[in-house]
N, C-alpha and C positions, 0 to 999 in steps of 0.2 A: 333711592333717587340719585341721578347723576347731576353733578355740578360742574359749571364751567367757569364760574366766576366767583371770586371772594372779595368783598367790600369791607374795608376797615374804617372805623372811627380812628382819629390820630391820638389825641391826648387822652390817657387812660387805657389805650391799647398798644400802639407802637411805642408810645413813652408812658412812664408811671403816671399814676393818678395825679392830677392837681389837687384833688382833696386831701392828699397827704400833706401837700405844702399848705393848703388852707388851715389844716389842723395845727400845723406847727405855728403858723401866724396867729391863730387864735390863743394858743398857749402864751406866746410871747406877749400878746395884747391883755391877757387876763379875760378873754371872752369865753363864753360857753362853747364846748366842743360842738362842732358842725353848724356854727353861727352863720357862717358865709352861705351854707347850703339852705338854711332857713330864710335868709334874704332873698337868695335865687329862686326859692320855692313859691314866694308870696306874688301873686299876679304873674305866673311864668311866662306869658304870652306879651305883656307890656311893661315889664319891669325894666330897669336900667340894663341889666344883663341881656335881656332879649333884644331890646332896641339897638345895643351895641352891636350884638352879633349879627344884625341884619343891617348895620351900617346907617341906621336911621338917626343916630346920634354921634358926635365926635367924642374924644377921648375926655375933654374938659367937662362936658355935659356927663358923662358916665361917672366921673370922679364926684361930681356934685350929687347927681341923683342917686347913686349907691349910698352915699354917706346920708342923705335923707331917709332912704329906706331903712338903713341900719338904726338910725336914731328912732324911727318909728316903731322898732322893735327892743328898745331900751337900751342900746349900745352905740359907742362912737367907733366908726370905721370908716375911712376914706376909700373910695374905688381905686385910687392910684396904688394903695397898699396892696390891694388883691392882685392887681395886674403884675406888680413887681415880683409876685411868687408864682405866677401862672404856669410858666414853661416847666414841663417835667423832664426827667432824665430819659434818654433813649434806651430802650430794651434791645440789647444786641441780638438776642435770639429771635425777637420779632422780626428785626430787619433781616437776618438769615433765612427766616420763614418766607418772606417776600422773594428773595432770590430763588428758594427751593420751588415756590409755587410757580414763577416765571419760567423756570427751567423744565418744569414738567407741562408747561402749556397753558397753565390757567390765566385768565384775565384778571387783573387786579385793579380796584379802584379805591378811592378814599373819599368819605364824606366828612367833613370836619366843621363843627361849630367854631369860628374863630371871630376876631374883632379887627377892625381897620387899625393898621400899625401906626398911622400918623398920630403924633402927639402923646404916643404911649411909651416910646422907647423900646417897642417890641420890633423884631425884625422877622419877615417872611411868614410864609403860611403857618408855620409851627409857632409863631410868637415867641421866638427866641429872644434871650437877653443879649448875647454877644454876637459879633460877626462870626466868630468860629462856629458857635452853635447854629447859626442861621445856614452856614455853609454845610454843616453836616446834615441838617434836617432838609435842605435843598436837594442833597443827594439821596436822600431818603424818598423825597416827593417825586424825584424823578423816574423811580422804580414804577410807579403807578401808571396804569395805562390811561386813567383819567382821574383828576382831582377837583371836587367840588368845595368851594369854601363859601360859608354862610355869609361872610362879609361881602363877597363879591357878587353873590346872585340874590342877595336880599331875601332869602328863605333859609330857615333854621330847622334842624330836627327838634321836636318830633314831628313836624309838618310832612305829611305823606308826599308831598310834592317833591322834596328834595330827593327821595329815594327813586321816584318815577324818573326823576331828570337824569340820575345816573344810569338806570337802566336803558333809557333812550340813547344816551351819549354812547354806551357800550354795545348797544344794538342786542340786548338780552331781555328775556322775560324774567320776572322776579323769581319764579321757580327755579331757574338755573343758577341761583345766588345763594352764597353763604355770606351772613352780615355778622360782624362782631363790634360790640359797643360796651362800654363800661357802665351804662345806665339803662336800667330796665325800661324806663319810659321812653328811650330811643329804639329800643329793641322791639317793642310792640308794634309800631306801625310798619317796620319791616316784615314781620311775621305776618301781620294782616294782609300784606300784599302778597304773601306766598314765599317769602324769602325764609331760608334756615337761619334762625337768630341765635346767636349765641352771646350771653351776658358774661362779660369779662370781669373776673375777680382777681386775677393774677396772670402774669405772662405764661406760667406754667399750665395753669388751668385752661387758658385759652388754646394753647397749641395742642393740649391733649384733646380738647373737644373738637377743634378744627381737623385734626388728623382723623378722628373717629367719624366725622361727618364725610370727610373726602374719601374714607376708606384707604387712607395712607398708613405707612408706618410712622412711628412718632418722628417729628422733625428732629434733625440733628441739633443738639445743644440745647434742646428744650428743657431739660432737667435743671440747666443752669440760668433760667430766666429769673 
């Protein structure tokens, strides 16, 4: 199969996984490991996180609703505390891979589930905590031929519509695309549409699998991800 297009998730792919930060927060608060993931997995299409990523509620409502959902599962945790640790660290080798792909003539896109930044203290598409981080992420986002943010289009992964929206915007068929995401639930609809889906567990693994899918030599610096 010959691919022309590579579509990336952002958090957990271009940056380190937010789940690592969630685990640190849970340890600090004396909460069970992966408690945040448990909260987000309950009623996944209509919970606070889903509503916020579709911009159907604001930051204050998310803070309150998430706290209620956490309390229903037996623990106290406000939504604002989760947002405060959300942004991950940029993986330089992944950014270098974007430049390599562009230089080789590939089209690159980004589909990111994110939240409206009003009332959150977050900045930009990557939900950065500082102006410097927001500037760095904006420079990364500028490398993509097209970016779809759930909070702007009102649709979030794993809804198949968001993948079709990207294909339509880029003028490609799903079969011409490789898709990378750190969540299996988000990879499944991409694969069902005909994309070659790669579940990301680390930067190094992602670049090794991507180079294999594209029939390329290993990306420069990928061993340092």
